[in-house]
N, C-alpha and C positions, 0 to 999 in steps of 0.2 A: 501737696507739700506745704509745710508750715515754716514760717520765718520767725526767729527770735531776734529782736533788734535791741541792742544795748548801747547807750550813748554815755560816754565818760568824759570827765574833765580831769586832766592830769597836769602835773607840773611840766612845762615845755621841755626842760632838760631831762625829764624822765620818760618822755613819750616812747622812745625806741626800747628802753628797758621794759616798760609796761607791755609793749607788744610782744617782746621776746618771752617774758614770763607768762603772759597769757597763752602763748603757743605751747610752752613747755608744760604748764600746769593744767590749764583748763582744756585746751584743745586735745591734748594727749589723753586726759581722763574721759572726755566726752566721746572720743573716737572709739572707745571700748563698748559703747552702747549701740544696740541695733537701732536703726532709724537715723543715726547721725549721718548727714550727707556732706557736711563740710562747713567751713567758716571763711568769711571774707573780713578783712580789716580795711576800713575806710578812714583815711586821714585827710584833713583839710590842708591845702597848700597855704592857706591864709590864717589859720588858727591852729597853732602848735599845741594848744591845750586840749583839743578835741580828738577823741578816738571813738569811732562807731564800729561795733561788731555786728555782723549779720551771720547768724547761725541757721543753717538749713536742716530741717527734720523731715523725714518721710511722712510721718503721721503725728498728730497731736498726742495720741495714746502712747507712742514710743517715747516721745519727748517727756511727757509727764510721768512715765513709769520709773524714771530715775529716782532712786530712794533719796528722800530729803536729807537723811543722815550723811550720805555720800556727797551730796552737793555742799553741805556744810563743811565737811572735811576738806574738800577741794578749795572752798572759799577761805577757810582758815589758813591753808598753805599759801594761798595767793596773798592774803593780808600780811602774813609773816614775811613773804618775799618783798612786798611793796611798802610795808610799814604804813599802810593806810594813806598813801600819798595820791590817792585818786578818789573821785566821787562819781557815783552813778547819777546822772541827771535826767535820764529818760529811759524808758523800756517799753516794749510793746510786743504783741503777738499778732501775726498776720498769716492769712491763708492765701496761697498763690492760686489765682483763678486764671484759667485759660479759656479763650473764646475761639470758636472756629472762624477762620478767615472767610469773608463773603466775596 
């Protein structure tokens, strides 16, 4: 399994709206693709400007097979909804490793 981690800064008064629009626009679109396993939204109880998204993918190949043009269309829709009131401050790709219990 592969993890896509995205960390955003948003205006504190727009955090819930950001989360709702992300679910409506991004999650709905990504759920159409094979390999999409789900998404978690992490929010800080101490920092209302921080939103972290954890997106789970079955394989790296399935994740990276999403056409760039479709990703751009989704992003354009998201920008239009949010009016660029957010900033991505960190991103990363991780592979989940499991070890046998001894």
